[in-house]
TIVO-207855 format. One record per residue (C-alpha): residue in one letter; x negated, y negated, z. Coordinates in steps of 0.25 Angstrom, whole numbers, padded with zeros to 4 digits, always signed. Layout:
AXYZ/...
This chain:
M+0000+0000+0000/P-0005-0014-0003/V-0009-0022+0009/R-0007-0037+0010/A-0010-0046+0021/V+0002-0055+0018/D+0011-0043+0020/G+0010-0043+0035/D+0016-0031+0042/V+0019-0024+0028/G+0004-0026+0026/N+0000-0019+0039/L+0010-0008+0035/S+0004-0006+0022/R-0010-0005+0028/T-0005+0005+0038/F+0001+0013+0027/N-0012+0013+0019/K-0020+0018+0031/M-0010+0029+0033/V-0010+0034+0019/S-0026+0033+0019/E-0026+0042+0032/I-0016+0052+0026/R-0024+0053+0013/T-0037+0055+0022/Q-0030+0066+0030/Q-0024+0073+0018/D-0038+0074+0012/Q-0043+0079+0025/I-0032+0089+0025/L-0035+0094+0011/V-0050+0095+0014/A-0046+0103+0026/K-0037+0112+0018/D-0048+0115+0008/E-0057+0119+0019/V-0047+0128+0025/D-0044+0134+0012/Q-0059+0136+0010/R-0061+0142+0023/R-0048+0151+0021/R-0054+0156+0008/F-0067+0159+0015/I-0061+0166+0026/E-0053+0174+0017/A-0065+0178+0008/V-0073+0182+0021/L-0061+0190+0026/S-0059+0197+0013/G-0074+0200+0012/V-0077+0206+0026/T-0076+0221+0028/A-0070+0219+0042/A-0055+0219+0043/V-0051+0205+0049/I-0036+0204+0054/G-0030+0192+0060/V-0019+0194+0071/G-0009+0185+0077/R-0004+0184+0091/D+0007+0193+0087/R-0003+0204+0083/R+0001+0203+0068/I-0010+0202+0057/T-0011+0188+0051/I-0024+0190+0043/A-0030+0203+0036/N-0042+0203+0027/P-0044+0214+0016/S-0053+0223+0025/S-0042+0223+0035/E-0032+0227+0025/E-0041+0239+0021/F-0044+0243+0035/L-0029+0242+0039/R-0025+0248+0026/K-0014+0238+0024/S-0013+0226+0014/A-0013+0212+0019/P+0002+0211+0017/G+0004+0223+0026/L-0006+0217+0036/L-0002+0203+0038/G+0009+0201+0048/A+0008+0216+0053/S+0006+0220+0067/L-0008+0223+0071/R-0003+0235+0080/E+0004+0241+0068/V-0008+0240+0058/A-0020+0243+0067/P-0016+0247+0082/E-0031+0249+0085/I-0034+0235+0082/E-0023+0230+0089/E-0028+0237+0102/V-0041+0229+0100/L-0034+0216+0099/V-0026+0219+0112/E-0039+0222+0119/A-0045+0209+0114/E-0034+0201+0119/S-0035+0207+0133/R-0050+0203+0133/Y-0047+0188+0131/R-0059+0186+0122/N-0060+0179+0108/D-0067+0191+0102/Y-0066+0206+0105/R-0073+0217+0098/K-0070+0232+0099/Q-0074+0245+0092/I-0063+0255+0089/N-0060+0268+0082/I-0048+0269+0073/M-0042+0279+0063/R-0040+0275+0049/G-0037+0285+0038/G-0041+0297+0046/T-0054+0291+0049/E-0059+0285+0062/R-0065+0271+0060/T-0074+0263+0070/L-0069+0248+0070/N-0075+0236+0076/V-0064+0226+0080/Q-0066+0212+0084/V-0054+0203+0089/T-0056+0188+0088/R-0046+0179+0094/E-0042+0167+0086/E-0045+0153+0092/G-0036+0140+0090/E-0022+0135+0092/G-0012+0144+0086/S-0021+0156+0086/L-0019+0161+0100/G-0017+0176+0100/S-0023+0178+0086/Y-0035+0187+0083/V-0044+0190+0071/I-0048+0205+0071/T-0060+0210+0064/I-0061+0225+0061/D-0075+0231+0057/D-0075+0246+0053/I-0089+0250+0059/T-0087+0265+0057/D-0099+0267+0048/L-0107+0258+0056/V-0105+0266+0069/I-0107+0279+0062/A-0120+0274+0055/Q-0125+0269+0069/R-0122+0282+0076/S-0129+0290+0064/T-0141+0281+0065/A-0142+0283+0080/W-0140+0298+0080/A-0150+0299+0068/D-0160+0293+0078/V-0156+0303+0089/A-0157+0315+0080/R-0171+0311+0076/R-0175+0310+0090/I-0168+0323+0094/A-0175+0330+0082/H-0189+0325+0086/E-0187+0329+0101/I-0181+0342+0100/K-0188+0348+0088/N-0202+0348+0094/P-0200+0358+0105/L-0191+0368+0097/T-0202+0375+0089/P-0210+0378+0102/I-0198+0383+0109/Q-0194+0393+0097/L-0209+0397+0096/S-0210+0400+0111/A-0197+0408+0111/E-0202+0416+0099/R-0216+0418+0106/L-0209+0423+0119/K-0201+0433+0111/R-0214+0439+0104/R-0223+0438+0116/Y-0214+0443+0127/G-0203+0450+0120/K-0210+0464+0121/Q-0213+0462+0136/I-0199+0460+0140/D-0191+0472+0146/Q-0181+0478+0136/E-0170+0474+0145/D-0174+0459+0145/R-0178+0459+0130/A-0164+0456+0125/V-0163+0444+0134/F-0177+0440+0130/D-0175+0441+0116/Q-0161+0434+0117/C-0167+0422+0124/T-0179+0420+0115/D-0170+0421+0103/T-0160+0411+0109/I-0171+0401+0111/V-0176+0403+0096/R-0162+0402+0091/Q-0158+0390+0099/V-0171+0383+0095/E-0168+0385+0080/D-0154+0379+0083/I-0160+0367+0089/G-0169+0366+0078/R-0158+0366+0068/M-0151+0355+0076/V-0164+0347+0076/D-0165+0348+0061/E-0151+0343+0060/F-0155+0331+0068/S-0167+0328+0060/A-0159+0330+0047/F-0149+0319+0052/A-0160+0310+0057/R-0168+0310+0044/M-0157+0312+0033/P-0164+0310+0020/K-0159+0301+0009/P-0152+0309-0002/T-0160+0311-0015/K-0150+0311-0026/E-0149+0317-0040/M-0138+0320-0049/S-0130+0332-0044/D-0117+0338-0046/L-0109+0337-0032/R-0102+0350-0035/A-0115+0358-0035/I-0119+0353-0022/L-0105+0356-0016/K-0106+0370-0022/D-0119+0373-0015/A-0115+0368-0002/V-0102+0376-0002/F-0109+0389-0007/L-0119+0388+0005/R-0108+0388+0015/E-0099+0398+0008/M-0109+0409+0008/G-0109+0409+0023/N-0094+0407+0026/S-0087+0418+0017/H-0075+0417+0027/I-0072+0403+0021/T-0066+0400+0007/F-0074+0389+0000/I-0066+0382-0011/R-0074+0373-0021/D-0067+0362-0029/F-0078+0355-0036/G-0071+0352-0049/D-0076+0354-0063/E-0083+0340-0064/A-0097+0338-0061/L-0099+0328-0049/E-0112+0322-0052/G-0118+0312-0043/Q-0131+0308-0036/F-0132+0318-0024/D-0143+0324-0015/G-0139+0338-0017/R-0146+0343-0005/M-0141+0333+0004/L-0127+0334-0001/G-0127+0349-0001/Q-0131+0348+0014/A-0120+0339+0017/F-0109+0347+0009/G-0114+0360+0015/N-0113+0354+0029/I-0098+0349+0026/V-0095+0363+0021/K-0102+0369+0033/N-0093+0361+0043/A-0081+0365+0035/V-0085+0380+0038/E-0087+0377+0052/A-0074+0370+0053/I-0067+0382+0048/D-0075+0392+0057/A-0071+0383+0069/V-0056+0386+0067/P-0052+0398+0076/A-0047+0411+0069/E-0033+0410+0076/A-0032+0395+0071/A-0036+0398+0057/R-0027+0391+0046/G-0030+0399+0034/A-0042+0404+0026/P-0054+0396+0029/R-0057+0387+0017/I-0066+0376+0013/L-0063+0367+0000/V-0075+0359-0006/R-0070+0350-0017/S-0077+0339-0025/R-0072+0329-0035/R-0074+0316-0041/D-0065+0305-0036/D-0062+0295-0048/A-0054+0286-0039/T-0067+0283-0030/G-0077+0287-0040/R-0084+0297-0030/F-0086+0312-0028/V-0077+0318-0017/V-0080+0331-0010/D-0071+0337+0000/V-0074+0349+0010/I-0061+0354+0016/D-0060+0365+0026/N-0048+0371+0034/G-0056+0372+0047/K-0053+0365+0060/G-0054+0351+0054/L-0059+0337+0059/P-0056+0330+0071/T-0045+0319+0070/E-0052+0309+0080/N-0066+0304+0078/R-0067+0312+0065/H-0078+0303+0059/R-0087+0305+0071/I-0090+0319+0066/L-0099+0312+0055/E-0107+0306+0066/P-0120+0313+0071/Y-0119+0323+0082/M-0103+0323+0081/T-0099+0338+0079/M-0086+0346+0080/R-0094+0359+0081/E-0099+0365+0094/K-0113+0367+0089/G-0114+0356+0079/T-0124+0345+0079/G-0115+0335+0073/L-0125+0331+0062/G-0119+0339+0050/L-0109+0329+0046/A-0117+0317+0050/I-0128+0322+0040/V-0117+0325+0029/K-0112+0311+0031/K-0126+0305+0030/I-0128+0313+0017/I-0115+0309+0011/E-0117+0294+0014/D-0131+0294+0009/H-0125+0299-0005/G-0116+0287-0004/G-0104+0295+0000/Q-0095+0296+0012/L-0090+0308+0021/E-0075+0309+0025/L-0068+0317+0035/H-0054+0322+0032/D-0044+0332+0036/A-0041+0343+0026/P-0031+0339+0015/A-0017+0345+0017/D-0018+0353+0004/F-0030+0361+0011/D-0024+0371+0021/G-0014+0361+0026/G-0024+0350+0030/V-0031+0359+0040/G-0046+0356+0041/A-0055+0346+0036/M-0060+0339+0024/I-0074+0332+0022/R-0074+0323+0011/V-0087+0318+0004/I-0087+0306-0005/L-0099+0304-0014/P-0103+0294-0025/L-0103+0297-0040/A-0116+0297-0048/G-0123+0284-0049/E-0117+0279-0035/T-0127+0277-0024/G-0125+0278-0009/G-0137+0271-0004/D-0152+0270-0006/E-0155+0285-0007/T-0164+0291-0017/V-0157+0295-0030/K-0165+0305-0038/D-0164+0308-0053/K-0162+0323-0055/G-0171+0323-0067/N-0183+0317-0060/T-0189+0329-0053/N-0204+0326-0056/G-0205+0319-0043/G-0211+0307-0050/
């Protein structure tokens, strides 16, 4: 508005009006700048949340989900529309229990490690609950969920490998002198023992020798686990490795029917035949022992082991299943039997499946534990699934050997 001194009060009103318009324009510019900053921060936060592997969930005071990043959708196995507005107790009751515990501690940050079952597999999660600060956010929380199952298993395996190395070193040294001393006692004094005591003498010395040999085999397993070599790969047909592994176990277990389903297509890949043969042989051996562990009165049909292999075009990987109708796998803490020194057998060392898992992972694959499928003796028993990469895929920095290069140069 034009301002003239002769206008008196009208001039003052025009001056005040112009000042007000200027302030409004300044405030509008500031609001637009603040809006742009908020939009920029929102896009940045959305990019961060979409990129992190951890599940991030926002929960309001009514315990309903207000924010869910893509990782939380994958973890909770629900899409964003199904998560937003849903009750946390209905979606993830284990996480809701951690939230209740966090509220009772009256702390802004609370962290807890829990185990939950997802898809028949027990997972170890690190859950952090953070209280939102500010007016209007009272009772609101941000929950961050990290799946640390593989990390925990790797830490345990590393620790147990060191323990195994020390055990092997400390125990192996006195074994040979003990065995030689027992054998020498038998040779030197065996003829001087009365006939009535000779049987007891021979039994005692034989027991010492036999037990020393058993301990020696256990120490060898400790050493093998502690110093597992990297695989030396060459082009091989996975079916040939499986045939050899099944044949070795079939010869000594004629009471079990072994079924092979390897298909007609060659399963060519980069494999260490010796190490994979050891792994599959151990899996089949465990299947045999699971069948033998079922009491005769509880037998549910003829003992059978099915070994099948195929190429899965959907995932582009090789899949090998070893299925038995034995006693099956435990429902709780099932994944723990893959850890060192965890066994379901009375005299087992607990290193068999740990070594198998290490071999499979060194080939870039993975080992899965399942119940037997329903079409195999009604789902009674267990299924061990091995997933391996196709030719050309690598699983780490292990050595890959060309099959044609055999001159060592």
